[in-house]
C-alpha positions as CSV (number, residue, x, y, z in Angstrom):
1,M,68.8,-4.7,-19.3
2,P,70.4,-4.3,-15.9
3,T,70.7,-8.0,-15.0
4,V,71.9,-9.0,-11.3
5,H,72.4,-13.0,-11.2
6,L,72.2,-14.5,-7.8
7,D,74.4,-18.0,-7.8
8,L,72.8,-20.2,-4.6
9,A,73.6,-23.7,-7.4
10,D,70.0,-24.8,-7.9
11,R,68.6,-22.2,-6.2
12,S,70.0,-19.4,-8.3
13,Y,67.8,-16.7,-10.4
14,D,68.2,-13.4,-12.1
15,I,67.0,-9.9,-11.3
16,L,65.8,-8.1,-13.8
17,V,65.7,-4.1,-13.8
18,E,64.2,-2.1,-16.5
19,D,61.7,0.5,-17.0
20,G,58.5,-0.8,-18.3
21,L,59.2,-4.5,-17.3
22,L,55.5,-4.8,-15.7
23,D,54.0,-5.5,-18.7
24,S,56.4,-8.3,-19.8
25,I,56.0,-10.2,-16.8
26,G,54.3,-12.8,-18.5
27,S,57.0,-13.7,-20.7
28,L,59.5,-13.3,-18.1
29,V,57.8,-15.7,-15.7
30,Q,57.2,-18.4,-19.0
31,S,61.0,-18.0,-19.7
32,T,61.5,-19.4,-16.2
33,G,59.7,-22.5,-17.0
34,L,57.4,-21.8,-14.2
35,K,53.9,-23.9,-14.5
36,G,50.6,-23.9,-13.2
37,K,48.1,-21.2,-11.6
38,C,49.5,-18.1,-10.3
39,A,48.4,-16.8,-6.9
40,L,48.8,-13.0,-7.1
41,I,49.5,-11.5,-3.7
42,T,49.1,-7.5,-3.4
43,D,48.0,-4.9,-0.7
44,S,45.0,-2.6,-1.1
45,N,47.4,0.2,-1.9
46,V,49.0,-1.5,-4.9
47,G,46.6,-3.6,-6.2
48,P,44.4,-1.1,-7.6
49,L,47.6,0.2,-9.3
50,Y,49.2,-2.8,-11.1
51,A,47.3,-5.7,-10.5
52,Q,45.7,-5.8,-13.5
53,R,48.2,-5.2,-15.8
54,V,50.4,-7.9,-14.2
55,M,47.6,-10.7,-14.2
56,D,46.8,-9.5,-18.3
57,S,50.6,-9.8,-18.8
58,L,50.2,-13.5,-17.5
59,D,47.1,-13.9,-19.3
60,E,48.8,-13.2,-22.5
61,A,51.4,-15.9,-21.6
62,G,48.6,-18.5,-21.2
63,I,49.3,-18.5,-17.5
64,S,45.8,-18.1,-15.4
65,S,45.8,-16.3,-12.3
66,S,43.8,-14.8,-9.0
67,C,44.4,-11.7,-7.0
68,H,44.6,-11.9,-3.6
69,T,44.7,-8.8,-1.9
70,F,45.4,-7.7,2.1
71,P,45.1,-4.2,4.1
72,A,48.1,-2.1,3.1
73,G,50.5,-1.5,6.3
74,E,52.8,-3.2,8.9
75,A,50.0,-4.4,10.9
76,S,49.4,-7.2,7.8
77,K,52.5,-9.0,8.3
78,S,51.5,-11.1,10.8
79,M,50.6,-15.4,11.0
80,S,46.6,-14.6,10.9
81,Q,46.8,-12.5,7.5
82,S,49.3,-15.3,6.5
83,S,46.8,-17.9,7.2
84,A,44.1,-16.1,5.9
85,L,45.9,-15.8,2.5
86,C,46.5,-19.7,2.6
87,S,42.9,-20.3,3.2
88,E,41.7,-17.9,0.0
89,L,44.4,-19.7,-1.9
90,I,43.0,-23.5,-1.1
91,N,39.3,-21.8,-1.9
92,A,40.5,-20.4,-5.1
93,G,41.6,-23.6,-6.4
94,H,45.5,-23.4,-6.1
95,D,47.6,-26.6,-5.2
96,R,51.2,-27.8,-5.0
97,A,51.7,-27.2,-8.8
98,S,50.3,-23.3,-8.3
99,F,53.1,-20.5,-7.5
100,V,52.8,-16.7,-5.9
101,L,53.5,-13.6,-7.2
102,A,54.4,-10.8,-5.1
103,L,53.6,-7.5,-6.4
104,G,54.5,-4.6,-3.9
105,G,56.8,-3.3,-1.4
106,G,58.6,-5.0,1.5
107,V,55.6,-5.9,3.8
108,T,54.0,-7.9,0.1
109,G,57.3,-9.5,-0.5
110,D,58.1,-10.8,3.2
111,L,54.3,-11.7,3.9
112,A,53.7,-13.4,0.3
113,G,57.2,-15.0,0.4
114,F,56.3,-16.6,3.6
115,V,52.9,-18.0,2.0
116,A,55.0,-19.1,-0.6
117,A,57.2,-21.2,1.6
118,I,54.5,-22.8,4.0
119,F,51.5,-23.4,1.4
120,Y,51.5,-26.8,0.4
121,R,55.0,-27.1,2.2
122,G,56.3,-24.9,-0.4
123,V,55.5,-23.4,-3.7
124,P,57.7,-21.1,-6.0
125,F,57.4,-17.2,-6.0
126,V,58.3,-14.2,-7.9
127,Q,59.1,-11.1,-6.6
128,V,57.9,-7.8,-8.2
129,P,58.9,-4.8,-5.9
130,T,57.3,-1.4,-6.3
131,T,58.8,0.6,-3.0
132,I,62.7,1.4,-2.9
133,V,63.0,-0.9,-0.2
134,S,62.0,-3.7,-1.7
135,Q,63.7,-2.4,-5.2
136,V,67.3,-2.3,-3.7
137,D,67.0,-4.5,-0.9
138,S,64.1,-7.0,0.2
139,S,63.4,-8.4,-3.1
140,A,66.4,-10.4,-3.2
141,G,67.8,-13.0,-0.7
142,G,65.2,-15.3,0.3
143,K,64.1,-13.8,3.6
144,T,60.4,-14.4,4.1
145,G,58.3,-13.9,7.1
146,V,56.1,-12.0,9.8
147,N,56.2,-10.0,12.6
148,A,55.3,-11.2,16.1
149,P,53.9,-9.2,19.1
150,E,57.3,-9.5,20.7
151,G,59.1,-7.8,17.7
152,K,59.6,-7.6,14.1
153,N,60.5,-10.7,11.5
154,L,60.7,-13.2,14.6
155,I,58.6,-16.1,12.5
156,G,59.9,-16.7,9.1
157,A,61.5,-18.8,7.0
158,F,64.3,-18.8,4.0
159,H,62.8,-19.4,0.6
160,Q,64.3,-18.3,-2.2
161,P,62.4,-16.4,-5.3
162,R,62.7,-17.9,-8.9
163,L,63.0,-14.6,-10.3
164,V,62.9,-11.1,-9.2
165,V,61.4,-8.7,-11.7
166,V,62.0,-4.3,-10.9
167,D,60.6,-1.8,-13.0
168,P,61.5,1.6,-11.4
169,M,58.8,3.3,-13.0
170,T,56.1,1.9,-10.4
171,L,58.1,4.3,-8.3
172,A,56.3,7.3,-9.6
173,T,53.2,6.3,-7.7
174,L,54.8,6.3,-4.3
175,P,53.7,9.1,-1.8
176,G,56.8,11.0,-1.4
177,R,57.6,9.9,2.5
178,E,57.3,6.2,1.1
179,Y,59.8,6.6,-1.6
180,R,62.1,8.8,0.3
181,E,62.4,6.3,3.7
182,G,63.9,3.8,1.3
183,Y,66.9,5.3,0.8
184,A,67.9,4.2,4.0
185,E,68.9,0.7,2.6
186,A,70.6,2.1,-0.1
187,I,72.9,4.2,2.3
188,K,73.2,1.3,4.1
189,H,74.6,-0.6,1.1
190,A,76.7,2.2,0.6
191,A,78.2,2.5,4.1
192,I,79.1,-1.4,4.1
193,R,80.2,-2.2,0.9
194,D,80.4,0.4,-2.0
195,E,82.3,3.9,-0.5
196,A,81.8,5.8,-4.1
197,M,77.7,5.1,-3.9
198,I,77.8,7.4,-0.8
199,D,78.7,10.2,-3.3
200,D,76.4,9.3,-6.0
201,L,73.5,9.0,-3.5
202,N,74.3,12.6,-2.7
203,A,74.1,13.8,-5.8
204,L,70.5,12.4,-6.1
205,D,67.2,14.8,-6.1
206,P,64.8,13.6,-3.6
207,S,61.7,14.9,-5.6
208,D,62.9,13.2,-8.4
209,Q,61.2,9.4,-8.0
210,H,62.8,8.0,-11.1
211,P,66.3,6.6,-10.1
212,S,68.4,5.1,-13.0
213,A,68.1,1.1,-13.2
214,D,71.8,1.1,-12.9
215,L,72.0,2.3,-9.6
216,L,69.4,-0.1,-8.3
217,A,71.1,-3.1,-10.0
218,R,74.0,-1.9,-7.9
219,N,72.4,-1.9,-4.9
220,L,70.7,-5.6,-5.5
221,A,74.1,-6.4,-6.7
222,I,75.8,-6.1,-3.2
223,K,73.1,-7.6,-1.6
224,A,73.3,-10.5,-4.1
225,R,76.7,-11.1,-3.3
226,V,76.4,-10.7,0.6
227,V,73.6,-13.2,0.1
228,E,76.0,-15.9,-1.9
229,E,78.4,-15.4,0.8
230,D,76.2,-16.6,3.7
231,E,72.7,-17.1,2.7
232,R,71.4,-18.8,6.0
233,E,73.7,-16.3,8.2
234,T,75.9,-19.1,9.2
235,S,79.2,-17.6,8.8
236,G,78.1,-14.0,9.8
237,T,78.8,-12.3,6.3
238,R,75.0,-11.8,6.0
239,A,74.8,-9.9,9.0
240,L,76.7,-6.9,7.9
241,L,73.2,-6.0,6.0
242,N,71.8,-5.1,9.5
243,F,74.0,-2.3,10.0
244,G,71.9,0.5,11.5
245,H,68.9,-1.8,12.0
246,T,69.7,-3.3,15.6
247,V,68.4,0.0,17.3
248,G,66.3,0.3,14.2
249,H,64.1,-2.5,14.7
250,G,64.2,-1.8,18.3
251,I,62.5,1.7,17.8
252,E,60.2,0.4,15.3
253,A,58.9,-2.2,17.3
254,S,58.8,0.4,20.1
255,L,55.7,2.1,18.2
256,P,52.2,1.2,17.0
257,Y,52.4,-0.1,13.5
258,G,52.7,2.6,10.9
259,E,53.7,5.4,13.2
260,M,57.3,5.8,11.8
261,L,58.2,3.8,8.4
262,H,61.0,1.3,8.3
263,G,63.2,3.3,6.6
264,E,63.0,6.2,9.2
265,A,63.5,3.9,11.8
266,I,66.8,2.6,10.2
267,S,67.7,6.1,9.9
268,L,67.9,6.6,13.4
269,G,69.7,3.4,14.0
270,T,72.4,4.3,11.4
271,R,73.1,7.4,13.3
272,A,73.4,5.4,16.4
273,A,75.6,2.8,14.5
274,L,77.9,5.7,13.6
275,I,78.2,7.0,16.6
276,L,79.2,3.8,18.2
277,S,81.3,3.1,14.9
278,E,83.2,6.6,15.8
279,Q,83.9,5.8,19.5
280,L,84.6,2.2,19.3
281,N,86.3,1.8,15.8
282,G,87.4,5.1,15.5
283,F,85.5,5.9,12.3
284,P,86.3,9.3,11.2
285,R,83.8,11.6,11.7
286,A,83.8,13.2,8.4
287,D,82.8,10.2,6.9
288,S,79.7,10.0,9.1
289,Q,78.9,13.3,8.0
290,R,78.6,12.2,4.5
291,I,76.3,9.4,5.6
292,L,73.8,11.9,7.8
293,Q,74.3,14.4,5.2
294,F,72.4,12.0,2.8
295,L,69.7,11.0,5.6
296,E,68.7,14.8,6.3
297,A,68.6,15.7,2.5
298,F,66.0,12.5,2.2
299,Q,64.3,14.0,5.1
300,L,65.0,11.0,7.2
301,P,64.7,11.5,10.9
302,L,68.2,11.7,13.1
303,V,66.6,12.9,16.3
304,L,64.6,10.5,18.7
305,S,61.4,11.8,20.3
306,D,61.1,11.7,24.1
307,H,58.1,10.0,24.2
308,I,59.9,6.7,22.6
309,E,61.5,5.2,26.1
310,T,65.0,4.3,25.8
311,D,63.7,1.0,28.4
312,T,61.3,0.2,25.8
313,I,63.7,0.4,22.8
314,M,66.1,-1.7,24.5
315,D,63.6,-4.4,25.5
316,K,62.3,-4.8,22.2
317,L,66.0,-4.8,20.4
318,L,67.0,-7.8,23.0
319,R,64.2,-9.7,21.7
320,D,65.7,-9.7,18.1
321,K,66.7,-12.6,16.2
322,K,70.4,-10.4,16.1
323,F,71.0,-11.2,19.6
324,S,72.3,-15.3,19.6
325,G,72.6,-17.1,22.7
326,G,72.6,-13.8,24.9
327,T,75.7,-12.3,22.6
328,I,75.6,-9.1,21.1
329,H,76.4,-9.1,17.4
330,F,76.5,-5.4,16.3
331,V,77.3,-4.2,13.0
332,L,80.0,-1.3,13.2
333,L,81.7,0.5,10.2
334,T,85.6,0.1,9.8
335,K,85.7,2.7,6.8
336,A,83.7,4.1,4.7
337,G,82.5,1.1,2.5
338,S,83.3,-1.7,4.6
339,A,82.1,-3.2,8.2
340,E,82.4,-5.8,10.5
341,V,80.0,-7.8,13.4
342,S,81.8,-6.8,16.5
343,D,80.7,-8.5,19.7
344,Q,82.7,-5.8,22.0
345,V,79.6,-3.8,21.8
346,T,77.9,-3.4,25.1
347,L,74.3,-2.9,26.5
348,D,75.7,-0.1,27.8
349,D,77.3,1.4,24.9
350,I,73.9,0.7,23.0
351,R,71.9,2.5,25.5
352,N,74.1,5.6,25.8
353,A,74.0,6.0,21.9
354,I,70.0,5.7,22.1
355,E,70.3,8.7,24.7
356,Q,72.4,10.7,22.2
357,L,69.8,10.3,19.4
358,R,67.8,12.8,21.1
359,T,70.0,15.3,20.6
360,P,70.4,17.2,17.2
361,V,73.3,16.3,15.3
362,D,75.3,19.3,15.7
363,S,75.4,19.0,19.5
364,D,75.9,15.5,19.5
365,P,78.5,15.4,22.1
366,T,80.9,13.0,20.3
367,R,81.2,15.5,17.5
368,G,82.8,17.7,19.5
C-alpha cells in the first residue's frame, strides 16, 4: 500500500493509503502501541455511515470505544463545541490513558485534534479522513484548532497524530459538490511543488469519485516534506501551503458558515494569488490558465459575487494569523511547481486583486 512517513523524530508517524482500510482500523491502531479506551469523534453526516464499522474493527482488536457525534458543518469548529466534547469524554470515562480517533473531513480532524490536544493536557489521536480536503491535506501536519468570530483557525495547537489512515472508498458517499471542492487543495500542492501534477489533475474525471491511492499519497507526501522542513512555521517554508489561502480565508470568513465551502473560497483565493503572481513575479499566463482550467472543470468558483464586499474581506484577512507583526506574508508562484513567501505584496495589491475577481476570467484586464 502507498505509505508516506512523516519524520519528526519522536513525533514521527505513517500515513497509510489504500482501499478498504476502514475495516482494518483496529489492527492498524494496535500496531502503533496505542492502548486505553478510544474516543471516536465524528460528525452527524459521517457517523451514521462509518462509525459502527470503525468501532467494530476496534472491538475486534480488543480496544473499547465510545462514539461522540457533533453537528456537521464549519459552525461546529468552535470553542463551545470543543468544550462540549471534552465534557462528553469525561462523562464517558475517558482519562489521560485514552486516545481520540477523528473520523471525518477537515472540520472533524481540526476539532477532534484540538480536543485531543487539550484533553487532560494532551492525549494521542488518530486521523481517519473521509473527504478530499482531509485526504490530500489537512489530516497530516498536526495543525488542530477552531474558529473565532473574528476569523478562521485563530485558536489552536500543534498536535501531531500517531497515525493517519486514508481509505479512498469513503469518498464515494460524498455529495458531488463536497467531493470536488477538496481538489482546490490538490491543485495548490501541484502549483507550489509538483508541476507535473497540474496536468495529471487536469486529466481526472470530476464525476469519478474514486481517485487513485497513489495520487492521494503523492499529495500527502508533498505536505509531509513541507511539514518536516518547518513543523511550527518558524522558517517560512510551511507558509507555502497557504498559497491561495490569504484571500480565500478572507472570503470564507466574510460569509455565514456553510454558504461557501472551504475549497470554493480557496479557488477564488487561488485566482487572486495567480493574478498577483503574474503582476509581481512575471508568472507565465499560460501556467495560470492550466490551473484555472482545472478549477473550472471541477466547477469551483472563479468569479466573486458582488454581495461580498471587498472591505469586509480585507478586514477579515487582516485578522488572519498569516499577518505577523503587521507584515504581509503572501505566497506567490515563481514558476509552475515553485513558490515563495513574499513581503512585497501591499494591501492595495490585494485589494485590486479582489476587485479583479469580480470579472470573468476571459475579461480579466491582466490577461489582455
